[in-house]
N, C-alpha and C positions, 0 to 999 in steps of 0.2 A: 291268423296264428300269433302266438307270443312273440313279441319282437327279438327274442333271444334266441330263436331257434330257427334252424334250417330246414325249409322242406323241399322236397322233390316228389316228381311224380313220374311213371314209365309212358304214360300217355295222357295226352291233353284232352280235359272234357270230360272222360268216361272213369278216370280213377276216381278212388274214393277221396273225400276231404277229411283234413286232419288238424285240428286245433287244440294245442299245448296250452293248460291254463293253470295259475299259481305257482309258476317256474321260478324256482328260487337260483340266484347267480353265487351266492357265497353262504356257507353255513359251516356250523363247527364242525370236525371229525368227530363220527359216533353220534351226533345229532340225528334225532329221527326226523325227516321232512315229507312234505305230500306233493306230490306230482299229479295233475288232475288233467282232462281232455274230453274233447268232443270228437266223434267220428260221424260222417256222414255220407250217404252212396244213395243217387238216385235213380240206379239201374238194380242194385241188388237188395237182399233183405238184409237185416243188420246179421240175422243169424247166420249169414252166409259168409261174413268177414271174421278174419282172422288179426287180432291185435295183438302185438310182442312189445317189450321194452326191455333193453339192454342197458345196464348202468357203468358199464366199463369198467367195474372195478374186480373183475376176474369172477363175479359171481354170476350164475346160470341165467339165462333170457326168462322173463315169467311172460306167461299168457296174460293178458289185460280182459276182464271181464267187462262187457258193455251192457247197461241196462236197456231198458225200452227204448231212451232217445239217444242211445248211442254214446252216453256218457262212462267215463272211466275214472279210477282215482286209487292210486297205490304208494305204499309208504315203504321208505327206505332209509337207512343209514350207511354213510361210508367208513370202513374200518379205518382208514389212514387217511392222514392230511394228503393234500396234492390236487392236480387239476383233471376232471373226468368229463368224458362226452357221453351223454345220455343219448340214446338212440330208440324211438319209438317208430315201428313198421306196421302198416295196415296193407292188408293182402285180400284182395275180392276173388270170387269164385272163376274168374277169368286170368288170374295169376296178375293183374294189373295191381302195383303197390303206391303207396304214398308212405314218403320217410320223413321223421322230424327228427333233427340233431339239435342237442342242445349243450352249452358248456356251463358245469359247474364247479366252483373252487371250493374244498374242503379245508378249512384253516387248523392250524395244529391248535388244541384245547390243552392249557396247563394240566398236569395230575391234580387229583384233590387227595390230599393225605390226610390220615388221623390215625390217633396213637392210642393203644389202649394197653392197660396193664396196671399192677399195684401202686397204689400212690403213697406207700409207706413201708419201709424197709430197716433192716438193723445194718450196723456197719459191718463188712465183710460179707454180707450176704447175697448171693447171686440174685438178680431180678431179671425178669423177662419182660421185653414189651413188643407187643405184636404192630406190625406197620400194615396199615390197609390203604390202598390206592382205588380210586377212582378215575378211569381213563377209558380212551377207545380200545377197540378189542386188538389190534395190533399192538399197541402199545403195551397192554397188557401182557401179551403174550411174548413180548420183547424183553419185558423185566424192567426195572428201574435203578438208578443208583442213588442211594440213601446216604447222604450227608450229616452226621451225628456230630452235635455237641452235647456231651454228657453232662456239663455243670454250667451252662449258659454265658460263658464268658466270651462268646464271639471268635471262638477258635474250634476249627474242626478237628475232635478227636478221634473218629472213627469213620471209614467209608466202607460200605458194604453194598453189593451188586445182589438183586433178587427179584422175585416176584412180589405183587401184593399178597400182604399174610405173612411176610417175612418176619420171623420171631430174632429179635437181637437180645444179646445177655450183657450184663454189666454188675460189676460190684464196686460199691462206693467204700472207698479206705477212711473216710472221715464223717462225721455227723454233721447233719446240716439240711435245710430246703433247698433243693437243685431243682433246675428248671432243664429239662430236656428239651433239646431243640432240634428237628430234623426237618431234613427238605429231601424231596423227591424229583428225581430228573430223568425225563423220558428217553426214547431213543433218539428223538428230534434235537434234543440238547435243552428243553424248556422244563423251568424248575416249578415246584409248587411254591404256594406261600408256605411260611414256615408254622410247622405243626408243634406245638409246645404242650409238653408233659410234666406235670409237677409232682415230685415226689420227696417225702419226709425222710430222711435217715436218723436214725436214734443211735446213738453208741451202746456200744456193748458194755453194761455194767455189772457190779455187784463182785462181794469178796477181795480176792486179791488180782482182780483181772482175769484176762482168759486169753487162751489162743487157741484159734480154730483154722482147720487147712480147708480150703476153698478153691476149688477147680484150681489146685497147682499154687495159690497165694496164702502163705502162712500168716494170718492174720491176729496179731497181738494187742490187746487192748490193757491199758493199765486202770488204775482208779482216778479218783480226784484227790487223794493224798498224794505224798511224794513217795515214788515208786523208784523201784530198782530192777531194772529189766536187762537181761543178757540173752543172748542166742549163740549155741555153740554146736559144734558137731558131736555126735555120739560116738565116742572113743574111733574107732579107725572106719566106722561107717559115713554113707554120706546122709543119714538120717540126723535130724537135729533136735536138739534139745533146746527147751525154753525153760528160763528160771524167772519168775515173778514174785519179787518181794520174799525171797527164800523157798516158795513152791516150785516144784519140779515139774514140767509137763511135758508131754511127748514119750518116747520119740515121734517124730514127724518125716515120712518118707516122701520121697517124689514132689519134694518142693521147689518150685521155680522162682518164685518170688517172695519177697517180707514185706510187710507193712504193719509198724510199730506205732501205736498211738499213745502218747502219755497223759492226754489229757491234763487236767488243770493239775498245779502241785510242782515241786521242786525234783525233777526226775532225772534218774541216772540210766541211759538207755547205751546198752553195747552192744555190738555183732563182732564177733570173735574173728580174727582176721583169717582164719582156716575156712569159714563160711563165704563162699564165692558166689551165691544168688544175689542178686541186685534187691536192695534192701531202700525202703522209705521210712526214714524215722520222725517224725512227728511229735515235738516236744508238747506243744500247745502253751497254754500259760504258764508262768512260772519261769525260776531261774534253773533253767535245763543243762546238763551235760551230755551231750550224744558223740557217739563214737562209732562211725562205720567199719563195715568188715572187708573181705577182700574182693567183694564185686564193685560194680559201677553204682553208688549208692548216692540217695538224694536226703540231704539230712535238713531239716526246717527246725528252728529254734523257736519260732512264735513269738508271744509277749514277753518281757523280761530279759533278766541280763543272762545271755547263755553262752557256754563255750560247745564249739561244735569240732570235731576231730576227723579228718579223713585219714585213711590208712593206705591200703594199695587201691585198684581201679581209678577210673577217671571218675570222681566224684563231683557233685552240685552241693554246695553247703548255702542256705539263707539263714541268715542272723535275726531276720524279723525286727520287729520294735524291740528298744531297749539296746544296755550297751554290752555288746556282744564280743568273743573272743572266737575267732574262726582260724584254724591251723589246715593249711593243705597235707596232702599225702605223697606218697611215692609216684601217683598218675599226673594225667593233665586235668587238674582240678578246676572249678570255678566258684570262686568265694563272693557271697555277696551280703553286705553287712546289715543293710536296709535302713529302718531310722535308727538313731542314736549315735554316740561316739564310740564307735567300733575299731576293734585291731584285727587286722587281716596278716595272715602270715603263708606265704608261698613256701614251696618246700623243694622236692627234687623234679617235678615235672614242667612241662610249659603251661603255668597258671594264668588263670585270669582273676582278678580280685577287684570288686567294685566297692566302694566305700558306702555309696548311696548318701541318704540326709546325715549331717552331725559332722561334727569335728573328728575325723579317723586317721588311724596309723596303718598304712599299709606298707609291709618289707616283701619285697621280693624274695626269692629262693634262688635255686642252682639252674634252673631252668631259663628259656628264654619267656620272660613275663611278662604280663599287660597289666597295670595299675592304673586304676579310676577311681579318682577321689571323690567326684561327684560333688553336691552342695555341701558346703561348711568349710572351715580352715582346715586342710588335711595337710598330713605329714606322709610324704611318699618316699620310699628308699629302696633303691636298686640293690640288686648282689652280683652273684656272677649269672652269665648270660646277656644277650643282647635284648635289654628291657624297655618297654614302652612305659613311661609315667605320664600321666595326664591328669593335672591337679582339679580340673572343671571350675566351676563358680567357686569363689571366696580365695581366702588369702593363704597360699598354700606353701610348703615348703618341700622341695623336690632334691633329692640327692641320687646323683647316679651311682652305679657299683663300679663293679671291675672291667666288664667288657663296654661294648659299644653300644650306649643306651640313646634314648630319644626321650626328651622333658618335654612336656607341652604344660605352660602355667594356666592357660584358658583364663577367665575373665577375673578380676582381682589382683590385689598388689602381691605379686609373688616372688617367692626367692629360689632359685634354680641353681643347683652347684653340679658341675661336671665331675667325672672321676679320673679314672687312671689312663682309659683309651680314649677313642675318638667318639666325641658324643654331640648331640644336635639337642641344642636348647632353644626353646621359643616360649618367650614370656606370656603373648598374648595381649589382651587388652589390660590397661593397669600401670601402675607405677611399679615396676617389677627389678630384682636386682638379681643378675647373672653372672654365675662365676664358673670360667672355664677351668680345666683342669691341668693334669699333665699331657694329654694328645692333641692334637689337630682337630679342634672343636669349630662348632657352627654356634653363633649366638645371635638371636633374634629377638630383639625386644620387644616390636609389636607398639599398638598404640598406647601412649602414654609417657610419662616422662621416667625414663629407665636407666639403671645404671648396669654399666656391662665390665665385666674384667675377663680376658681373653687367661691370665695364666701363662705358665709354660707351654709351648707347642707352638705350631703355626696356625694361627687360628682366624676366622672369619667372623666379624660382629657388623651387626646391621641395627641399629638404634630403632628405626622407622619413624611413624608419626611419634611427635613430643619433644619436650626439651631433655636430652639425653646427654650421658657422660659414658664414654666409653674409653676403657685402657686396655690396650692389646698384650700389655705385659711383656715376658722374654719372647723370643721367636720372631719369625717373620710375618706378619700379623698384617690382614685386611680390614681396614674400619671404613665403615658405612654409616654417615650419621643420619641419613634420611630427611625428611620435611621436619621446618622448625628450628630453633636454635640450638645446637648442639655443640658439645666440647668434646675433642678425642685428643687423647693421649696414644701415641705409638708405643712408647717403652723402649726398650732394647729389642735391637734387631733391625733387619731392613722392612721397614713398613710401608703399606699405602693408605692414606687417609683420605678419604671424600665426605667434605660435610655436606653435601647435598643442598637443599633449599633451605634458607634462613640464615641468620647471622650466626656463623660459627666460630667457635675457636679452635685451631688444631696446634698440637704439638707432635713433633717427629719424634722426638727424644734421642737415644743412642741410635747410632746406625744410619747407614745411606738410606733417606725415605724420601717418599713421594706424597706429596699434600696438595689436595685441590679442593678449594674452597666451595667450589660451585655457584648458585646464584644468593645473592646477599651480602651484607657486608660484612666480611670475613675477617679473622685474624689469624696468621699463620705462622708458625715458631718452628723453624726445619731443627732445632737441637745440634747437637755433635754429629760429625758425619756429612758425607757430600749428597744433598737434600736438594729436590726439586720441588718448587713451590709454585703452584697456579691458582692465582685468587680468584678467575673466572669472572662472571658478571657482578658489578657491585662496588662500594669503596672499600679497598680491601686495603689490611696491612700485612707485608709480608718480611717476617726477620729471618734472614738466612743462618743467623747464628754462626757456630765453628764450622771450620769445612770449606770445600770448593762447592758453593750452591750455586743452583740454576733457580731464579726468581722470575715468574712470568704475572704480570698485574691484571692482564686481562682487560677487559671493558669496564670504565667506570675510572672515577678519579683516585689512584692508588698511591700508597704510601711504601716504599721497598728499602729495605735496608740488608746489605750483605754481610755486615759485622766483618769478623775475622775470616780469614781465608781469601782465595783468588775467585772471584765470584762473577756471575753474569746475571746481569737485571735488565728485563724488558719490561716497559711501562705500559706497552698495548695502546688501545684508545683510552683516551680522556686526557685530563690534565694530572700528570703523574708527577709525583717527589721521589728520586731514586737516590740512593747514599750508598756510595760503594764500602765506604769504609776503610778498614786494614786490609791491604793485600793489593794486588794488581788485579783489577777488575774492570769487565766490560759491562758499560752502561749505555743502553738503546733506550731512545725515549717513546719512539713511537708516535701514531697521532696524536694532536693536541699540544696544548703548552705546557711544557715541563720544565721541571727543575733537576739537574744534574749535578751531584756532587761526588767528584772521584775520591776524596781525602785522601788518606795515606798513600804512598806507593805511586807506580806507575800506573795511571788508568788511561781507559781509551773510551772517549765519550761521544755518543752520536745522539743529535738533536732530532733527525728524523727517522728514516724506517730505512732497512736493509732487504733484500731478498733471501736473507740467510737468518731471518728473525723466525722461519716456521721450521727449521733444521737443526734440531739440538747436535746434530753430529758435526754440523758446519760451524755452529758457534762454539763446540770445544775445539773444532780444529783451530780457529783464530785464538782462542786462549791458549792453546798450547805453543805457538809462536809467542804470543805477548808474554807469557810467562816463562819463557825462556832464558837461558844464562846471556844470550846474545844482547849485544848493546842497542840501545834505543833506536837509533837510526837504521842500524840493521834490519831490526825486527819492522820497522815501518816500511820498509824497501822491501822487504818480503812478503808482506801483507798487502803491498800495492803490486807485488808480480815483477817488481824490478829489480830485486836483490839479486845477490850471486851465492853460489855456496847453499849450504844447507840450510832447508827450511821446513817447519813442521805442520805449516797450514795447507799442504799440498797446493791444490788448485782453487783452494777458498780465497777469494781476494777481497780487498775494499778498496772500491774505485768510485768516482763521484761523477766522470764524465766519459763520453762517447757510448759505444755498442756495449762495451764490457763494464757500463756502471752497475755498480751493485748496492750503491748507497744514494738515498734521495731525501729531500728536503720533503717537510710535511705540512707546510704553509701554514705554520704557527709559530709565535714567538716562544723560543726556548732559552732558559739561562743555565749555563753551564760553567761550573767552578772545578776547576782540578784540584786545588789544595796543594797538598805534598806531593812530590816524586817530580817524575816528567811525563807529562800528560798528552795524547793525541786526541783534538778535538776534530770533529764533525759539523759543522755550521754553515747557516747561511749568511754570510755577512755582507754581500753586496748587492743584492735585489730583492725588491717585493717585502715581504716581511719579514724583518730582520732578528736573527736570534743574537743573545747577548753573551759575551765572555767575560766573567767577571775579573779573573785571576791570570790571564793567560802571561807566562813568563817567556821572554824572549828567544830562548831555547827550545819550547815547545812548538809541534808541528801543528798545524791547523789545514784543514781540507775542507774547501769552499762547497757547499751545496748548489 
């Protein structure tokens, strides 16, 4: 027997013998195959044997014809894909049987599609194509899903379900040679190869043009000259009248869509606003004027310097190549300038304006508009509504409107200007200039050497990568320089400045500002107001300027100057230079070999470290007592905790010995100079690495570390 068959007998020895031959294991659905075999019986004549075969596919069992040698052969095709059990049974006159069972797999076959139909047609004429499919019988009965690309642009334009022989209709609105591409998908989801049918479509020509109603589509064709074409309603009816170069055509009734082909020439094509059917207006080559009607229209300028005007309805305007003017209308319109230096204007709806290639001018309208400049040096202007302005590639100018706008410069050296409300400006790559407006704006420079002006309002400025210049302007602003060497100016208001990585220069300006240098050798100027300056890592220079300032050098060899006002100076790690200058100042050298100068007035100089250095509140509590009107000795006693009466430092004390010690030596040689006033020194003068007091007066107090 065949190795793929299972043979069973009802009685050993006297049953017929059955051998299957040419047994396939896998075939394609619908493909004809042959099963043959041999029946032998030593007790009965062949004429007394009955052999049947059941293919397991719901077809009726068949009697097998045995030849003189007991051989049989039968052909069959499975109607569908699947796994089938084929059973052959041989029975003798005594009822004894021999059975053989074989498994055969029928695999799905992809459909074979062919297209037939005309190879030439006129614009506006309806053509019919027949879609013929070869496939297995059950697939043919179930039908197919036909995906049709009418113009060969790799986009499916229409999907139809039907049987082999389905006819599909189409009308080409423009002349040209088109490749119709169709696939057929069977019930199992397998698709045919692409079937392609080429058809040449000729333009309607002659005289003053033509107008013809084809299956509800009013097809209007101009000439190769300069045409004037208009479509309007016929008085108070729904019928339409067409005027082509002064010739009246129509009326046309039961019009569902309108297609107008200007062909070459400088054409003027208009649809009256009371015509609400969707219209497609194609100006073709030439400098054309196209005006849509009351429906959802599609206007195509084509080659040339065209003017396209939407009215009511949600319209799509495409300028094509050339320097075009596109105007939106009352609806939510899409304007695409295409190639050339174009001007696009939004209007009352939520419009989308796309400049395309070229140096374009895009103006938003009254809705929430989206403006995309594309390639080229573009100018984008917002208006009313919350607009999005995206300059794209090129050196662009973006100007926000009256409401809350988002401006994206994209690649190139761009200028972005905020408006009256809260705007978001992102320069993108390139050396950009960003100007905030009257609201609380966000300005992000991005990569490149950018200049950011916050303007009025409480603004956030982020320079990003590059050597940036940031100016917060008026208002309480937050400035972040980002990486590289930046220059930050807080302006007026209580500002926060963060230089980030790089060697930065920070100016707080007017107001109570917070300045953070970050990593790098930074220069910080507090300006007027009570400022907080933090140098961070690196060799930093901190200038408190006027006001009562808090200066923190951080890691590195820093230079700190309090200038005027009652200031706090913390050197931090490193060999630092601290100069209190005018006012009653608190100087804490921190770790490292530091130089401390109190200069004018009564100063408090600590050569080492204190547990209070990490608490701004504790430091200002010390300063509250040190700058009080109490006498020198009383202030020292209160800060040591030994005084009586009122004190301003609460439980914040300065002690050097015992379990309550709060001030410690840093095991480095420090140099302390009080200069004017009565100063209080904390220094190691007895053991180990000694500090140096350069000008102690006899009446000044020293606490030994």
